ROVO-714166 format. One record per residue (C-alpha): residue number from 1; residue in three letters; x, y, z. Coordinates in nm, 3 decimals, decimal comma, padded with zeros to 5 digits, m for minus. Example, Ala and Ser with C-alpha at 12.3 -4.5 7.8 and 13.67 -1.06 7.14 Angstrom:
% residues 2
koltor=1 filum=Ala x=01,230 y=m00,450 z=00,780
koltor=2 filum=Ser x=01,367 y=m00,106 z=00,714
END
This chain:
% residues 239
koltor=1 filum=Met x=01,324 y=18,974 z=19,301
koltor=2 filum=Lys x=01,619 y=19,143 z=19,505
koltor=3 filum=Pro x=01,709 y=19,484 z=19,378
koltor=4 filum=Ala x=02,053 y=19,386 z=19,271
koltor=5 filum=Leu x=01,933 y=19,066 z=19,104
koltor=6 filum=Ala x=01,677 y=19,255 z=18,919
koltor=7 filum=Ala x=01,928 y=19,508 z=18,789
koltor=8 filum=Thr x=02,161 y=19,234 z=18,671
koltor=9 filum=Val x=01,902 y=19,031 z=18,458
koltor=10 filum=Leu x=01,765 y=19,372 z=18,346
koltor=11 filum=Gly x=02,144 y=19,465 z=18,208
koltor=12 filum=Ala x=02,200 y=19,110 z=18,067
koltor=13 filum=Ala x=01,861 y=19,165 z=17,871
koltor=14 filum=Val x=01,959 y=19,489 z=17,749
koltor=15 filum=Ile x=02,293 y=19,401 z=17,636
koltor=16 filum=Ala x=02,146 y=19,083 z=17,464
koltor=17 filum=Ser x=01,892 y=19,318 z=17,253
koltor=18 filum=Ser x=02,157 y=19,530 z=17,180
koltor=19 filum=Ala x=02,367 y=19,274 z=16,993
koltor=20 filum=Leu x=02,081 y=19,146 z=16,860
koltor=21 filum=Ala x=01,977 y=19,489 z=16,688
koltor=22 filum=Gln x=02,368 y=19,513 z=16,558
koltor=23 filum=Thr x=02,365 y=19,171 z=16,381
koltor=24 filum=Pro x=02,362 y=19,222 z=16,019
koltor=25 filum=Val x=02,035 y=19,043 z=15,882
koltor=26 filum=Ala x=02,067 y=18,867 z=15,541
koltor=27 filum=Pro x=01,791 y=19,045 z=15,292
koltor=28 filum=Ala x=01,516 y=18,843 z=15,168
koltor=29 filum=Gly x=01,621 y=18,688 z=14,867
koltor=30 filum=Ser x=01,969 y=18,699 z=14,888
koltor=31 filum=Trp x=02,167 y=18,451 z=14,677
koltor=32 filum=Thr x=02,502 y=18,300 z=14,741
koltor=33 filum=Pro x=02,690 y=18,195 z=14,423
koltor=34 filum=Pro x=02,754 y=17,824 z=14,381
koltor=35 filum=Ser x=03,079 y=17,725 z=14,412
koltor=36 filum=Gly x=03,257 y=17,463 z=14,160
koltor=37 filum=Val x=03,097 y=17,664 z=13,852
koltor=38 filum=Leu x=03,330 y=17,641 z=13,542
koltor=39 filum=Ser x=03,271 y=17,854 z=13,244
koltor=40 filum=Leu x=03,413 y=17,782 z=12,904
koltor=41 filum=Asp x=03,387 y=17,783 z=12,506
koltor=42 filum=Ala x=03,520 y=17,578 z=12,227
koltor=43 filum=Gln x=03,509 y=17,653 z=11,874
koltor=44 filum=Ala x=03,539 y=17,457 z=11,544
koltor=45 filum=Val x=03,641 y=17,611 z=11,229
koltor=46 filum=Ala x=03,671 y=17,537 z=10,849
koltor=47 filum=Glu x=03,761 y=17,691 z=10,520
koltor=48 filum=Val x=03,499 y=17,614 z=10,269
koltor=49 filum=Pro x=03,505 y=17,683 z=09,905
koltor=50 filum=Thr x=03,302 y=17,981 z=09,792
koltor=51 filum=Asp x=03,029 y=17,878 z=09,569
koltor=52 filum=Thr x=02,864 y=18,211 z=09,468
koltor=53 filum=Val x=03,008 y=18,511 z=09,234
koltor=54 filum=Thr x=02,870 y=18,856 z=09,227
koltor=55 filum=Leu x=03,036 y=19,030 z=08,871
koltor=56 filum=Thr x=02,947 y=19,429 z=08,916
koltor=57 filum=Leu x=02,958 y=19,577 z=08,566
koltor=58 filum=Gly x=02,955 y=19,930 z=08,490
koltor=59 filum=Ala x=02,966 y=20,174 z=08,207
koltor=60 filum=Glu x=03,030 y=20,548 z=08,180
koltor=61 filum=Gln x=02,952 y=20,818 z=07,931
koltor=62 filum=Glu x=02,970 y=21,187 z=07,913
koltor=63 filum=Gly x=02,833 y=21,458 z=07,694
koltor=64 filum=Ser x=02,618 y=21,798 z=07,693
koltor=65 filum=Asp x=02,256 y=21,623 z=07,712
koltor=66 filum=Pro x=02,181 y=21,467 z=08,033
koltor=67 filum=Gly x=01,880 y=21,327 z=07,907
koltor=68 filum=Ala x=02,068 y=21,147 z=07,602
koltor=69 filum=Ile x=02,351 y=21,015 z=07,841
koltor=70 filum=Ser x=02,061 y=20,887 z=08,095
koltor=71 filum=Ala x=01,880 y=20,717 z=07,777
koltor=72 filum=Ala x=02,224 y=20,582 z=07,638
koltor=73 filum=Leu x=02,328 y=20,404 z=07,994
koltor=74 filum=Ser x=02,006 y=20,277 z=08,035
koltor=75 filum=Arg x=01,988 y=20,101 z=07,704
koltor=76 filum=Lys x=02,327 y=19,932 z=07,786
koltor=77 filum=Ala x=02,187 y=19,835 z=08,115
koltor=78 filum=Asp x=01,866 y=19,710 z=07,994
koltor=79 filum=Asp x=02,040 y=19,490 z=07,735
koltor=80 filum=Val x=02,279 y=19,343 z=07,954
koltor=81 filum=Ile x=01,982 y=19,234 z=08,191
koltor=82 filum=Ala x=01,778 y=19,103 z=07,896
koltor=83 filum=Gln x=02,113 y=18,879 z=07,775
koltor=84 filum=Ala x=02,143 y=18,771 z=08,152
koltor=85 filum=Lys x=01,804 y=18,642 z=08,141
koltor=86 filum=Arg x=01,888 y=18,437 z=07,822
koltor=87 filum=Thr x=02,151 y=18,266 z=07,996
koltor=88 filum=Thr x=02,076 y=17,974 z=08,202
koltor=89 filum=Gly x=02,202 y=18,011 z=08,608
koltor=90 filum=Val x=02,274 y=18,377 z=08,581
koltor=91 filum=Gln x=02,098 y=18,621 z=08,774
koltor=92 filum=Ala x=02,091 y=19,000 z=08,692
koltor=93 filum=Glu x=01,974 y=19,325 z=08,884
koltor=94 filum=Ser x=02,052 y=19,671 z=08,834
koltor=95 filum=Gly x=02,277 y=19,875 z=09,026
koltor=96 filum=Gly x=02,413 y=20,229 z=09,097
koltor=97 filum=Phe x=02,269 y=20,481 z=08,825
koltor=98 filum=Ser x=02,378 y=20,857 z=08,850
koltor=99 filum=Ile x=02,391 y=21,158 z=08,632
koltor=100 filum=Tyr x=02,582 y=21,437 z=08,747
koltor=101 filum=Pro x=02,732 y=21,722 z=08,622
koltor=102 filum=Asn x=03,106 y=21,863 z=08,613
koltor=103 filum=Thr x=03,173 y=22,262 z=08,649
koltor=104 filum=Asp x=03,480 y=22,482 z=08,546
koltor=105 filum=Arg x=03,652 y=22,745 z=08,735
koltor=106 filum=Asn x=03,368 y=22,970 z=08,699
koltor=107 filum=Gly x=03,106 y=22,749 z=08,826
koltor=108 filum=Lys x=02,948 y=22,685 z=08,504
koltor=109 filum=Ile x=02,851 y=22,339 z=08,367
koltor=110 filum=Ser x=03,125 y=22,216 z=08,142
koltor=111 filum=Val x=03,012 y=21,847 z=08,072
koltor=112 filum=Trp x=02,747 y=21,601 z=08,199
koltor=113 filum=Arg x=02,884 y=21,288 z=08,310
koltor=114 filum=Gly x=02,658 y=20,941 z=08,386
koltor=115 filum=Arg x=02,729 y=20,606 z=08,552
koltor=116 filum=Ala x=02,527 y=20,274 z=08,508
koltor=117 filum=Glu x=02,578 y=19,952 z=08,713
koltor=118 filum=Val x=02,460 y=19,614 z=08,669
koltor=119 filum=Arg x=02,524 y=19,318 z=08,895
koltor=120 filum=Leu x=02,531 y=18,941 z=08,790
koltor=121 filum=Thr x=02,517 y=18,658 z=09,016
koltor=122 filum=Ser x=02,553 y=18,325 z=08,968
koltor=123 filum=Lys x=02,686 y=17,963 z=09,121
koltor=124 filum=Asp x=02,803 y=17,882 z=08,760
koltor=125 filum=Phe x=03,122 y=18,048 z=08,762
koltor=126 filum=Ala x=03,178 y=17,938 z=08,384
koltor=127 filum=Ala x=02,856 y=18,089 z=08,281
koltor=128 filum=Ala x=02,886 y=18,413 z=08,476
koltor=129 filum=Ser x=03,275 y=18,465 z=08,305
koltor=130 filum=Arg x=03,127 y=18,387 z=07,914
koltor=131 filum=Leu x=02,849 y=18,640 z=07,976
koltor=132 filum=Ala x=03,079 y=18,904 z=08,116
koltor=133 filum=Gly x=03,286 y=18,858 z=07,805
koltor=134 filum=Gln x=02,995 y=18,882 z=07,564
koltor=135 filum=Val x=02,867 y=19,210 z=07,716
koltor=136 filum=Ala x=03,212 y=19,391 z=07,773
koltor=137 filum=Asn x=03,151 y=19,615 z=07,460
koltor=138 filum=Gln x=02,838 y=19,761 z=07,660
koltor=139 filum=Met x=02,932 y=19,701 z=08,013
koltor=140 filum=Gln x=03,270 y=19,603 z=08,167
koltor=141 filum=Val x=03,376 y=19,449 z=08,506
koltor=142 filum=Gln x=03,441 y=19,654 z=08,780
koltor=143 filum=Asn x=03,435 y=19,432 z=09,065
koltor=144 filum=Ile x=03,432 y=19,062 z=09,148
koltor=145 filum=Asn x=03,308 y=18,952 z=09,460
koltor=146 filum=Phe x=03,295 y=18,555 z=09,596
koltor=147 filum=Thr x=03,067 y=18,439 z=09,882
koltor=148 filum=Leu x=02,923 y=18,102 z=10,026
koltor=149 filum=Ser x=02,558 y=18,056 z=09,973
koltor=150 filum=Arg x=02,331 y=17,988 z=10,274
koltor=151 filum=Glu x=02,289 y=17,615 z=10,171
koltor=152 filum=Ala x=02,643 y=17,571 z=10,170
koltor=153 filum=Arg x=02,736 y=17,783 z=10,494
koltor=154 filum=Thr x=02,410 y=17,585 z=10,665
koltor=155 filum=Ala x=02,584 y=17,254 z=10,550
koltor=156 filum=Ala x=02,913 y=17,344 z=10,683
koltor=157 filum=Glu x=02,775 y=17,485 z=11,026
koltor=158 filum=Thr x=02,575 y=17,137 z=11,047
koltor=159 filum=Arg x=02,932 y=16,958 z=11,029
koltor=160 filum=Leu x=03,095 y=17,183 z=11,243
koltor=161 filum=Val x=02,847 y=17,180 z=11,550
koltor=162 filum=Asp x=02,927 y=16,831 z=11,621
koltor=163 filum=Gln x=03,307 y=16,884 z=11,653
koltor=164 filum=Ala x=03,255 y=17,188 z=11,853
koltor=165 filum=Val x=03,021 y=17,012 z=12,109
koltor=166 filum=Asn x=03,246 y=16,735 z=12,134
koltor=167 filum=Thr x=03,550 y=16,942 z=12,207
koltor=168 filum=Phe x=03,341 y=17,173 z=12,461
koltor=169 filum=Arg x=03,253 y=16,834 z=12,619
koltor=170 filum=Asp x=03,620 y=16,680 z=12,621
koltor=171 filum=Lys x=03,707 y=17,037 z=12,782
koltor=172 filum=Ala x=03,474 y=17,043 z=13,026
koltor=173 filum=Gln x=03,572 y=16,702 z=13,155
koltor=174 filum=Thr x=03,970 y=16,766 z=13,126
koltor=175 filum=Thr x=03,932 y=17,083 z=13,323
koltor=176 filum=Ser x=03,728 y=16,947 z=13,586
koltor=177 filum=Lys x=03,950 y=16,686 z=13,670
koltor=178 filum=Leu x=04,260 y=16,930 z=13,673
koltor=179 filum=Phe x=04,045 y=17,120 z=13,948
koltor=180 filum=Gly x=03,981 y=16,762 z=14,153
koltor=181 filum=Tyr x=03,666 y=16,728 z=14,041
koltor=182 filum=Ser x=03,545 y=16,351 z=13,896
koltor=183 filum=Ser x=03,259 y=16,453 z=13,620
koltor=184 filum=Tyr x=03,063 y=16,763 z=13,557
koltor=185 filum=Thr x=02,680 y=16,855 z=13,457
koltor=186 filum=Ile x=02,582 y=17,094 z=13,217
koltor=187 filum=Arg x=02,406 y=17,433 z=13,370
koltor=188 filum=Glu x=02,393 y=17,643 z=13,063
koltor=189 filum=Val x=02,506 y=17,622 z=12,686
koltor=190 filum=His x=02,520 y=17,861 z=12,384
koltor=191 filum=Val x=02,572 y=17,775 z=12,029
koltor=192 filum=Ser x=02,658 y=18,061 z=11,753
koltor=193 filum=Glu x=02,766 y=18,071 z=11,426
koltor=194 filum=Gly x=03,000 y=18,322 z=11,231
koltor=195 filum=Gly x=03,300 y=18,363 z=10,977
koltor=196 filum=Gly x=03,320 y=18,539 z=10,674
koltor=197 filum=Ser x=03,365 y=18,572 z=10,293
koltor=198 filum=Pro x=03,678 y=18,686 z=10,063
koltor=199 filum=Gly x=03,627 y=19,087 z=10,029
koltor=200 filum=Pro x=03,571 y=19,210 z=09,679
koltor=201 filum=Arg x=03,842 y=19,204 z=09,440
koltor=202 filum=Pro x=03,867 y=19,522 z=09,221
koltor=203 filum=Met x=03,930 y=19,476 z=08,822
koltor=204 filum=Met x=04,094 y=19,701 z=08,600
koltor=205 filum=Arg x=03,824 y=19,809 z=08,343
koltor=206 filum=Met x=03,829 y=19,602 z=08,046
koltor=207 filum=Ala x=03,867 y=19,806 z=07,701
koltor=208 filum=Ala x=03,556 y=19,822 z=07,535
koltor=209 filum=Met x=03,589 y=19,568 z=07,240
koltor=210 filum=Ala x=03,445 y=19,625 z=06,864
koltor=211 filum=Ser x=03,138 y=19,473 z=06,825
koltor=212 filum=Asp x=03,288 y=19,221 z=06,594
koltor=213 filum=Ser x=03,527 y=19,098 z=06,807
koltor=214 filum=Ala x=03,543 y=18,772 z=06,946
koltor=215 filum=Pro x=03,383 y=18,765 z=07,325
koltor=216 filum=Val x=03,652 y=18,707 z=07,570
koltor=217 filum=Ser x=03,563 y=18,520 z=07,913
koltor=218 filum=Val x=03,655 y=18,705 z=08,222
koltor=219 filum=Pro x=03,889 y=18,507 z=08,414
koltor=220 filum=Ile x=03,699 y=18,371 z=08,783
koltor=221 filum=Glu x=03,849 y=18,188 z=09,035
koltor=222 filum=Gly x=03,690 y=18,169 z=09,388
koltor=223 filum=Gly x=03,849 y=18,156 z=09,706
koltor=224 filum=Lys x=03,750 y=18,020 z=10,051
koltor=225 filum=Ala x=03,526 y=18,160 z=10,331
koltor=226 filum=Gln x=03,564 y=18,087 z=10,691
koltor=227 filum=Val x=03,260 y=17,882 z=10,853
koltor=228 filum=Met x=03,293 y=17,900 z=11,279
koltor=229 filum=Val x=03,077 y=17,768 z=11,528
koltor=230 filum=Thr x=03,130 y=17,851 z=11,876
koltor=231 filum=Val x=02,991 y=17,650 z=12,221
koltor=232 filum=Ser x=03,004 y=17,846 z=12,514
koltor=233 filum=Gly x=02,836 y=17,769 z=12,850
koltor=234 filum=Ala x=02,893 y=17,694 z=13,209
koltor=235 filum=Val x=02,920 y=17,348 z=13,399
koltor=236 filum=Gln x=02,879 y=17,247 z=13,746
koltor=237 filum=Met x=03,162 y=17,048 z=13,830
koltor=238 filum=Leu x=03,101 y=16,765 z=14,070
koltor=239 filum=Lys x=03,308 y=16,546 z=14,310
END
């Protein structure tokens, strides 16, 4: 090979080698996001009547002997729980119980105070109302809370899933067509539940009734709880 020609070939080889060295090489395992992927969600919501009530009953007492206060409050709580056990459809459990001192300006104990609570839970609002009235001479209603039972919530969610899924499918089809696609296929989908119940209702303390007074039922009227099902995911839009 002539010297001039050899130099030309060698120069071309060097240039080609340099160009290859400067060309970026895609790393192994690199991934290119697919096109035509649509993320969306759909919800179905219902207002469902609450079916469970929880009444918080409370009693307070004060005096100079903390032991006597504790014993008196314990008797009241035990009596209320015993009466609840004899009432069909009402469950009772002990709540908060505390004994604490009040001090004067000199730091000395001036009086002892105590408080006891019992919680009544029932799906029978009328039975819970009557019982609260019957024990009002011992413990008074402090708070009323309405909730939706697990069974009722599950039943509502089952109905809503069908609505949410159909809405998701309709939304995916309509949106795909708006983007110029004819159909879609589901890539991934998630179903979740949510919602809440009305907050607790504080009650004005009922005045203790004399033992010979006729029991008065506590007015109880439940509200509604929100149940929500959300379907979210991604679809591949197709031409």
